DSSP file (Angstrom, degrees, kcal/mol; ACC not computed):
  #  RESIDUE AA STRUCTURE BP1 BP2  ACC     N-H-->O    O-->H-N    N-H-->O    O-->H-N    TCO  KAPPA ALPHA  PHI   PSI    X-CA   Y-CA   Z-CA
    1    1 A X              0   0    0      0, 0.0     2,-0.2     0, 0.0     0, 0.0   0.000 360.0 360.0 360.0 129.9  -32.0    7.3   12.6
    2    2 A X        -     0   0    0      1,-0.1     2,-0.2     0, 0.0     0, 0.0  -0.623 360.0-120.2 -94.1 154.4  -29.6    7.0    9.7
    3    3 A X        -     0   0    0     -2,-0.2     3,-0.1     1,-0.1     2,-0.1  -0.537  31.1-104.1 -83.5 150.2  -25.8    7.0    9.9
    4    4 A X        -     0   0    0     -2,-0.2    -1,-0.1     1,-0.1     0, 0.0  -0.420  54.7 -84.0 -66.7 154.8  -23.6    9.6    8.1
    5    5 A X        -     0   0    0      1,-0.1     2,-0.4    -2,-0.1    -1,-0.1  -0.306  43.3-115.9 -61.4 144.0  -22.0    8.3    5.0
    6    6 A X    >>  -     0   0    0      1,-0.1     3,-1.1    -3,-0.1     4,-0.8  -0.685  14.1-141.8 -78.7 125.9  -18.7    6.4    5.5
    7    7 A X  H 3> S+     0   0    0     -2,-0.4     4,-1.9     1,-0.2     3,-0.5   0.812 100.7  64.0 -61.0 -27.2  -15.8    8.2    3.8
    8    8 A X  H 3> S+     0   0    0      1,-0.2     4,-3.1     2,-0.2    -1,-0.2   0.826  94.7  59.7 -66.2 -28.9  -14.3    4.8    2.8
    9    9 A X  H <4 S+     0   0    0     -3,-1.1    -1,-0.2     2,-0.2    -2,-0.2   0.845 106.1  48.5 -64.5 -32.1  -17.4    4.3    0.6
   10   10 A X  H  < S+     0   0    0     -4,-0.8     3,-0.4    -3,-0.5    -2,-0.2   0.929 117.8  39.2 -70.6 -47.5  -16.5    7.5   -1.2
   11   11 A X  H  < S+     0   0    0     -4,-1.9     2,-0.4     1,-0.3    -2,-0.2   0.830 131.3  26.3 -74.0 -34.5  -12.8    6.4   -1.7
   12   12 A X  S  < S-     0   0    0     -4,-3.1    -1,-0.3    -5,-0.2    -2,-0.1  -0.770  83.0-150.5-131.5  86.3  -13.6    2.7   -2.4
   13   13 A X        -     0   0    0     -3,-0.4     4,-0.3    54,-0.4     3,-0.2  -0.250  27.5-112.6 -57.5 147.1  -17.1    2.3   -3.9
   14   14 A X    >   +     0   0    0      1,-0.2     3,-3.6    -5,-0.1     4,-0.2   0.855  63.6 143.3 -54.5 -44.4  -18.5   -1.1   -2.9
   15   15 A X  T 3  S-     0   0    0      1,-0.3    -1,-0.2     2,-0.1    53,-0.0  -0.106  90.0 -18.4  42.8-126.2  -18.5   -2.5   -6.4
   16   16 A X  T 3  S-     0   0    0      2,-0.2    -1,-0.3    -3,-0.2    -2,-0.1   0.406  92.8-121.0 -89.3   1.5  -17.7   -6.2   -5.9
   17   17 A X  S <  S+     0   0    0     -3,-3.6     2,-0.5    -4,-0.3    -2,-0.1   0.632  72.3 124.1  73.2  15.9  -16.3   -5.3   -2.4
   18   18 A X        +     0   0    0     -4,-0.2     2,-0.3    50,-0.1    -1,-0.2  -0.930  30.0 168.7-115.7 125.7  -12.8   -6.6   -3.1
   19   19 A X        -     0   0    0     -2,-0.5    51,-0.2    -3,-0.1    50,-0.1  -0.951  45.5 -89.5-127.4 152.4   -9.7   -4.5   -2.8
   20   20 A X        +     0   0    0     49,-2.7    20,-0.3    -2,-0.3     3,-0.1  -0.294  37.5 176.3 -60.6 140.1   -6.1   -5.8   -2.9
   21   21 A X        +     0   0    0      1,-0.2    17,-2.8    18,-0.1     2,-0.3   0.410  67.9  44.7-122.2  -4.8   -4.7   -6.8    0.5
   22   22 A X  E     +A   37   0A   0     15,-0.3     2,-0.3    49,-0.0    -1,-0.2  -0.997  59.8 178.5-139.4 143.5   -1.3   -8.1   -0.8
   23   23 A X  E     -A   36   0A   0     13,-2.2    13,-3.2    -2,-0.3     2,-0.4  -0.970  21.7-131.8-138.0 156.9    1.2   -6.7   -3.3
   24   24 A X  E     +A   35   0A   0     -2,-0.3     2,-0.3    11,-0.2    11,-0.2  -0.894  32.5 159.8-110.4 139.4    4.6   -7.9   -4.5
   25   25 A X  E     -A   34   0A   0      9,-2.5     9,-2.8    -2,-0.4     2,-0.4  -0.879  32.8-119.4-143.8 173.7    7.7   -5.7   -4.6
   26   26 A X  E     -A   33   0A   0     -2,-0.3     7,-0.2     7,-0.2    49,-0.1  -0.987  33.9-107.0-124.2 138.2   11.5   -6.0   -4.8
   27   27 A X     >  -     0   0    0      5,-2.8     4,-1.4    -2,-0.4    50,-0.1  -0.354  21.9-142.3 -58.7 130.3   13.8   -4.5   -2.2
   28   28 A X  T  4 S+     0   0    0      2,-0.1    -1,-0.2     1,-0.1    49,-0.1   0.666  97.7  44.4 -71.5 -12.4   15.5   -1.4   -3.8
   29   29 A X  T  4 S+     0   0    0     28,-0.1    -1,-0.1     3,-0.1    29,-0.0   0.915 132.4   9.4 -91.3 -61.7   18.8   -2.5   -2.0
   30   30 A X  T  4 S-     0   0    0      2,-0.1    -2,-0.1    27,-0.1    -3,-0.0   0.558  90.2-124.5-104.1  -8.0   19.2   -6.2   -2.5
   31   31 A X     <  +     0   0    0     -4,-1.4    -3,-0.1     1,-0.3     2,-0.1   0.481  53.5 153.9  79.7   3.5   16.5   -7.0   -5.1
   32   32 A X        -     0   0    0     -6,-0.1    -5,-2.8     1,-0.1    -1,-0.3  -0.387  46.9-115.3 -62.8 140.2   14.8   -9.7   -2.9
   33   33 A X  E     -A   26   0A   0     -7,-0.2     2,-0.4    -2,-0.1    -7,-0.2  -0.501  34.9-171.1 -75.6 147.5   11.2  -10.2   -3.6
   34   34 A X  E     -A   25   0A   0     -9,-2.8    -9,-2.5    -2,-0.2     2,-0.6  -0.997  20.5-145.6-143.0 136.2    8.7   -9.3   -0.9
   35   35 A X  E     -A   24   0A   0     -2,-0.4     2,-0.4   -11,-0.2   -11,-0.2  -0.905  23.7-159.8 -98.8 120.3    5.0   -9.9   -0.4
   36   36 A X  E     -A   23   0A   0    -13,-3.2   -13,-2.2    -2,-0.6     2,-0.5  -0.847  12.0-140.1-102.5 133.6    3.5   -6.9    1.5
   37   37 A X  E     -A   22   0A   0     -2,-0.4     2,-0.3   -15,-0.2   -15,-0.3  -0.830  28.6-167.4 -87.3 126.7    0.2   -7.2    3.3
   38   38 A X        -     0   0    0    -17,-2.8     2,-0.6    -2,-0.5     3,-0.1  -0.842  18.7-139.2-121.1 154.5   -1.6   -3.9    2.8
   39   39 A X    >   -     0   0    0     -2,-0.3     3,-2.1     1,-0.1   -18,-0.1  -0.894   8.2-170.2-115.2  99.7   -4.7   -2.4    4.4
   40   40 A X  G >  S+     0   0    0     -2,-0.6     3,-1.3   -20,-0.3    -1,-0.1   0.782  85.8  67.4 -58.4 -26.1   -7.1   -0.6    2.0
   41   41 A X  G 3  S+     0   0    0      1,-0.3    -1,-0.3    -3,-0.1     3,-0.1   0.563  84.8  72.0 -72.1  -7.9   -9.0    0.8    5.0
   42   42 A X  G <  S-     0   0    0     -3,-2.1    -1,-0.3     1,-0.3    -2,-0.1   0.359 115.7 -73.9 -90.9   7.3   -6.0    3.0    5.9
   43   43 A X    <   -     0   0    0     -3,-1.3    -1,-0.3     1,-0.1     3,-0.1  -0.253  38.5 -88.7 119.2 155.7   -6.5    5.3    3.0
   44   44 A X  S    S+     0   0    0      1,-0.2    21,-2.9    -3,-0.1     2,-0.4   0.777 116.3  38.1 -68.0 -29.7   -6.2    5.6   -0.8
   45   45 A X  E    S+B   64   0B   0     19,-0.2     2,-0.4    -3,-0.1    19,-0.2  -0.994  72.8 174.8-128.0 126.3   -2.6    6.9   -0.4
   46   46 A X  E     -B   63   0B   0     17,-2.9    17,-3.0    -2,-0.4     2,-0.4  -0.987  10.9-174.7-132.5 141.0   -0.2    5.6    2.2
   47   47 A X  E     +B   62   0B   0     -2,-0.4     2,-0.3    15,-0.2    15,-0.2  -0.999  23.2 136.7-134.2 134.0    3.5    6.2    3.0
   48   48 A X  E     -B   61   0B   0     13,-1.9    13,-3.4    -2,-0.4     2,-0.4  -0.944  46.6-102.5-160.5 176.1    5.5    4.3    5.6
   49   49 A X  E     +B   60   0B   0     -2,-0.3     2,-0.3    11,-0.2    11,-0.2  -0.925  33.4 174.8-113.7 136.2    8.9    2.7    6.3
   50   50 A X  E     -B   59   0B   0      9,-1.8     9,-3.3    -2,-0.4     2,-0.3  -0.989  25.4-125.5-137.6 146.5    9.4   -1.1    6.3
   51   51 A X  E     -B   58   0B   0     -2,-0.3     7,-0.2     7,-0.2     2,-0.2  -0.722  27.9-109.7 -94.3 141.8   12.6   -3.1    6.6
   52   52 A X     >  -     0   0    0      5,-2.3     4,-1.1    -2,-0.3    -1,-0.1  -0.476  17.9-141.9 -64.7 133.4   13.7   -5.8    4.1
   53   53 A X  T  4 S+     0   0    0     -2,-0.2    -1,-0.1     2,-0.1   -19,-0.0   0.686  98.3  40.5 -69.3 -19.1   13.4   -9.3    5.6
   54   54 A X  T  4 S+     0   0    0      3,-0.1    -1,-0.1   -22,-0.1    -2,-0.0   0.913 131.4  16.8 -94.9 -57.8   16.6  -10.3    3.8
   55   55 A X  T  4 S-     0   0    0      2,-0.1    -2,-0.1   -23,-0.0     3,-0.1   0.513  89.8-135.1 -99.0  -5.8   19.1   -7.3    4.1
   56   56 A X     <  +     0   0    0     -4,-1.1     2,-0.2     1,-0.2    -3,-0.1   0.576  55.4 140.0  67.3  11.5   17.3   -5.5    7.0
   57   57 A X        -     0   0    0     -6,-0.1    -5,-2.3     1,-0.1     2,-0.3  -0.631  56.5-107.4 -87.0 146.4   17.6   -2.1    5.3
   58   58 A X  E     -B   51   0B   0     -2,-0.2    20,-0.5    -7,-0.2     2,-0.3  -0.543  29.9-159.5 -82.3 135.9   14.7    0.3    5.5
   59   59 A X  E     -BC  50  77B   0     -9,-3.3    -9,-1.8    -2,-0.3     2,-0.6  -0.826  17.8-130.9-105.8 148.3   12.5    1.0    2.4
   60   60 A X  E     -BC  49  76B   0     16,-2.9    16,-2.0    -2,-0.3     2,-0.5  -0.922  30.6-156.9 -93.5 122.1   10.3    4.0    1.9
   61   61 A X  E     -BC  48  75B   0    -13,-3.4   -13,-1.9    -2,-0.6     2,-0.5  -0.893  15.6-174.6-108.3 126.4    6.9    2.5    0.8
   62   62 A X  E     -BC  47  74B   0     12,-2.6    12,-2.4    -2,-0.5     2,-0.4  -0.987  10.0-173.8-118.7 122.0    4.4    4.5   -1.1
   63   63 A X  E     -BC  46  73B   0    -17,-3.0   -17,-2.9    -2,-0.5     2,-0.4  -0.956   3.9-175.2-121.0 129.5    1.1    2.6   -1.7
   64   64 A X  E     -BC  45  72B   0      8,-2.6     8,-2.3    -2,-0.4     2,-0.5  -0.989   9.9-157.0-128.5 127.7   -1.7    3.9   -3.9
   65   65 A X  E     - C   0  71B   0    -21,-2.9     6,-0.2    -2,-0.4     2,-0.1  -0.886  14.8-144.0-101.7 132.7   -5.2    2.3   -4.3
   66   66 A X    >   -     0   0    0      4,-2.3     3,-1.9    -2,-0.5    -1,-0.0  -0.256  38.7 -86.5 -82.9-179.4   -7.1    3.1   -7.5
   67   67 A X  T 3  S+     0   0    0      1,-0.3   -54,-0.4     2,-0.1    -1,-0.1   0.739 129.5  53.1 -60.0 -25.6  -11.0    3.5   -7.6
   68   68 A X  T 3  S-     0   0    0      2,-0.1    -1,-0.3   -56,-0.1   -50,-0.1   0.462 121.1-106.2 -90.3  -2.3  -11.4   -0.3   -8.1
   69   69 A X    <   +     0   0    0     -3,-1.9   -49,-2.7     1,-0.3     2,-0.4   0.542  69.1 147.4  89.4   9.5   -9.2   -1.1   -5.0
   70   70 A X        -     0   0    0    -51,-0.2    -4,-2.3   -49,-0.0     2,-0.3  -0.630  41.1-137.1 -78.5 132.1   -6.2   -2.3   -7.0
   71   71 A X  E     -C   65   0B   0     -2,-0.4     2,-0.4    -6,-0.2    -6,-0.2  -0.715  17.3-169.3 -94.5 139.4   -3.0   -1.4   -5.1
   72   72 A X  E     -C   64   0B   0     -8,-2.3    -8,-2.6    -2,-0.3     2,-0.4  -0.999  11.4-163.5-125.6 129.0    0.2    0.0   -6.7
   73   73 A X  E     -C   63   0B   0     -2,-0.4     2,-0.4   -10,-0.2   -10,-0.2  -0.882  10.6-171.3-115.6 142.0    3.4    0.1   -4.6
   74   74 A X  E     -C   62   0B   0    -12,-2.4   -12,-2.6    -2,-0.4     2,-0.4  -0.999   8.4-160.9-130.7 132.1    6.6    2.0   -5.1
   75   75 A X  E     +C   61   0B   0     -2,-0.4     2,-0.3   -14,-0.2   -14,-0.2  -0.896  11.1 176.7-113.3 143.5    9.7    1.4   -3.0
   76   76 A X  E     -C   60   0B   0    -16,-2.0   -16,-2.9    -2,-0.4   -48,-0.1  -0.981  29.9-113.9-139.6 151.4   12.6    3.8   -2.6
   77   77 A X  E  >  -C   59   0B   0     -2,-0.3     4,-2.2   -18,-0.2   -18,-0.1  -0.382  34.3-111.2 -76.4 165.3   15.8    3.8   -0.5
   78   78 A X  T  4 S+     0   0    0    -20,-0.5    -1,-0.1     1,-0.2     4,-0.1   0.870 119.7  55.0 -65.0 -33.5   16.1    6.4    2.2
   79   79 A X  T  4 S+     0   0    0      1,-0.2    -1,-0.2     2,-0.1    -3,-0.0   0.873 109.3  45.7 -64.7 -40.1   18.9    8.1    0.0
   80   80 A X  T  4 S+     0   0    0      1,-0.1    -2,-0.2     2,-0.0    -1,-0.2   0.919  86.6 177.5 -70.4 -44.6   16.6    8.4   -3.0
   81   81 A X     <        0   0    0     -4,-2.2    -4,-0.1     1,-0.2    -2,-0.1  -0.179 360.0 360.0  63.8-168.7   13.6    9.8   -1.1
   82   82 A X              0   0    0     -4,-0.1    -1,-0.2    -6,-0.1    -2,-0.0   0.417 360.0 360.0 -97.2 360.0   10.5   10.7   -3.1
């Protein structure tokens, strides 16, 4: 009996099997650099809130994975929004 196709295979073709799991960004408030651990298995487009480890203010995070599994991150303040 065969399994139905996995939707992640559609969003992230196997290729070399490597997708980004870390991205670097800068806090939109204080400018501190931050390494974010990201989960490609949570979808090609993700939005969530994370606090700065330095100034403790919340960022709005938008994460987009391209077809090759490369992650692109955008951070915004709560005031800016999307």
